[in-house]
N, C-alpha and C positions, 0 to 999 in steps of 0.2 A: 756247341756254344752254350755256356751256362748263363742262366737268367740272374743278372745282378741288377743293383740299382742304377748303375751307369748304363746297362743295356736297355732297361726299361725307359730311362729318360731318353736315350738315343732313338728308341723305337717311336716314342711319341712325337719326336721332332722331325725325323726323316720319312716316317710313314710305316706301313705295314709289311714292307719287304724284309726288313730286319726281324720283325716279329715271327715271320713265316720261317726264317732259318733256324729258329730255336727248336731244341729236341721236343718230340712228341707233340708239336703244334698241330700237325695234320690230323693226328689221332683224336686229339680234343676237339678239333673242329668238326670232324665227322660225328663224333658223339653228341655235340651240341645240336647239330642239324636234325638229329632224330626227335629231339624234344621241343625245339624252338622253331617257329614258323619263319619261313624266309621273309626278309624285309619287303615292304610294299612301296615302291616309288611313289612319291607325292609331289615332286616337282619335275617339270613345270605344271601349274595348276591348269586344268583343262575343264573348268565348269562351264557348262553351257548356260547362257542367259537368255531367258525368254521374256518378252515384254507383251503382256496382254493389253489389248486395246479396250477401253471402256466405252461403251455405246452412249452417244449423246454428250460426250465431253469435248469441250473445246479448249485449245492451248491458251486462249485468251483468259478463260477463267482462272487459270492457275496465278495469274498476276493480279487478280482483284484483292483489294483489302478487305479486312473485317467490316462488316456493316456497323452502322451507327446503333448505339444502344438507346432504347426507349426509357422513359422515366421509371417504369416498373422494373426494368432490368438492372438499374443502377442502385447502389446502396445508399449513397447520399446524393441525390441529383441536385444540380445546381442550375437554377433558371433566374431570369430577370426580365424586366421590361421597363419602358417609360410609363409615367403615370398617365399619359394620354392614350396608350396603347391598351388593348384588350387581351391579346395573346402574349403569354410568356415565351421567351426564346431559351430553350434548354440547351445547355452545353452537350454536344453529341457524345463526348467521352468525359466520364466522371473526373473532375479535377481534385487536387490536393488543396485543402483549405487550412490555413494557419491563422489563429485568433490571438490577439494580444491586448490585454487590459492593463491600464496604467492609471494609478490613483494620483491626484495632485495634492502634494504635501507641502505646507509651508513649515520651514525650519527656523527657529529662532534660538540664539545662543546667549547665554548668560556671561556678562563681562567679568573677566577675572575670576572665573569659577574654580579654577584650580583642579586639583585631582579628586575633590569630593563630588564634583558634578561633571561627569563625562558624557559628551555627546550633546545632541541639541533637543529643543523642546519641539515636538511635532504637532501640527495642527493639520487635520485632514480638511482640505478645501472643497474636494469633489472628485469626480471621476472624469478622466480625459476621454476623448473619442477612442472608440475601439478600433484597433488596427486589424485590417483583414487583408491577407495575402492569398490570392488564388493562382495556383500553378497548375498547368495542364498542357495538352498538346491537341492539335488538329491534324487529321489524317486525309489524304486524298483517297480517290476511289480505286486507283491502281498503284501497285508497287513500282512498276517499270513502265516507261513509256515517255511521251512528250511532256512538256510543262504543263499544257492544258489537261492532260489526263492524270497527272500524278499530284500536282501541288493543290492543296485544299483552298483554292482561291475564293470559292463562294463563301465558305465559313469565315475566312479571314476578313473579307469585305464587311460582312455582317457584324463581326465582332468590333472591327474598327469604328463603324458607325456608332455602336453603343458606347465605345470608350471616349470618343470625341464629343459626346453629347454634353450640352450645358445643364441638363437637368439631373436630378437625382434619380436613381434607379431603384425600383421596387424589386426586392429579391425574395426567393422562395427556396429555402434550404433548412433543413431541419436543425443542424448545429447552430445556425444564426438565430432562428426563431426560439430556441431554448434560452437565448440571451436577450430576447425581446427585440431583435433587430430585424426590421422590415424594409428598411431603406439604407442605401449606401451611396456614397459619393466617390468617383474615381479620382484619385490623386496622381497616379503614375502607371504606366504600362510599359512592357518591353517585350520585344519578340527576339530572343537570342538565337544565334546560329545553332542549327539542329542537323545532326548527321541524318542523311536519308532524303532523297528527293521527293518523298511523298508525305513528309511530316514536318510540321511547324510548331515549335514550343512557344508558350506565352507566359507571362507572369503579370498579374494585375494587383496593384496595390490600392486598396480603398479604405475608407473610414466610415464609421457608422453615423447615421443621421437620424435623430429622434425629433418628433414634433414638439414644438414649445409654444406656449401660450403666454406671451409677455404683455398682454393687455390687461391692465388692472380694472377689475369690474367692481364698481362700488355698490355696496349693499343698499338698496333704495328702501329705507325705513323712515317713518315719520319721526322727526326730532322735535321735541317740545322746547320752544325757546326759553321757557322759564327756568330750564335746568341749568342755563348758563349764567343766570343773574347771580 
């Protein structure tokens, strides 16, 4: 049997029996066996798995969440308190803070200005309240378990009390203090659906609050009545 293109294609389709019938196949195979190692079977896998037990480790520890970070361990820690309180409440996991500043501009338009005067005449009246958006998440003590064990109920209740307060809050955060913001007023808050039974996301929208002195203080100086004659 002569090796042709059709014979090679047929051998690849039906198997090695056709190839073995080719001339000198046995001689070539014997010569290759002298130089090539026999194939080593690798299927099925028979790897042995050994699990070493660690002393002092309990299965419950595997489901514990990461611990809360202290103020020194956070890059930009965010804490706040009521003015009647002494201790600041530190958010246990560092949130993301977005700050927006808007100027109040009065625009006036010249009647029938035509193409020679395009646009408006602007007059800066002042700066509006600074918008502050605080976005973060609270985590429970365990990843799996009952509602009491996983959901961050204690932190949620404490955050709720601060958000519903009628007072302004004194804040301590480096980006805000760089803008001179030491007090904020809560405008809006939301707790969106969060995937995971041990985590609860939150979003707080607040505005800055600065101290104002609106009382006019008269300069007490002696006025000579003869000056007005």
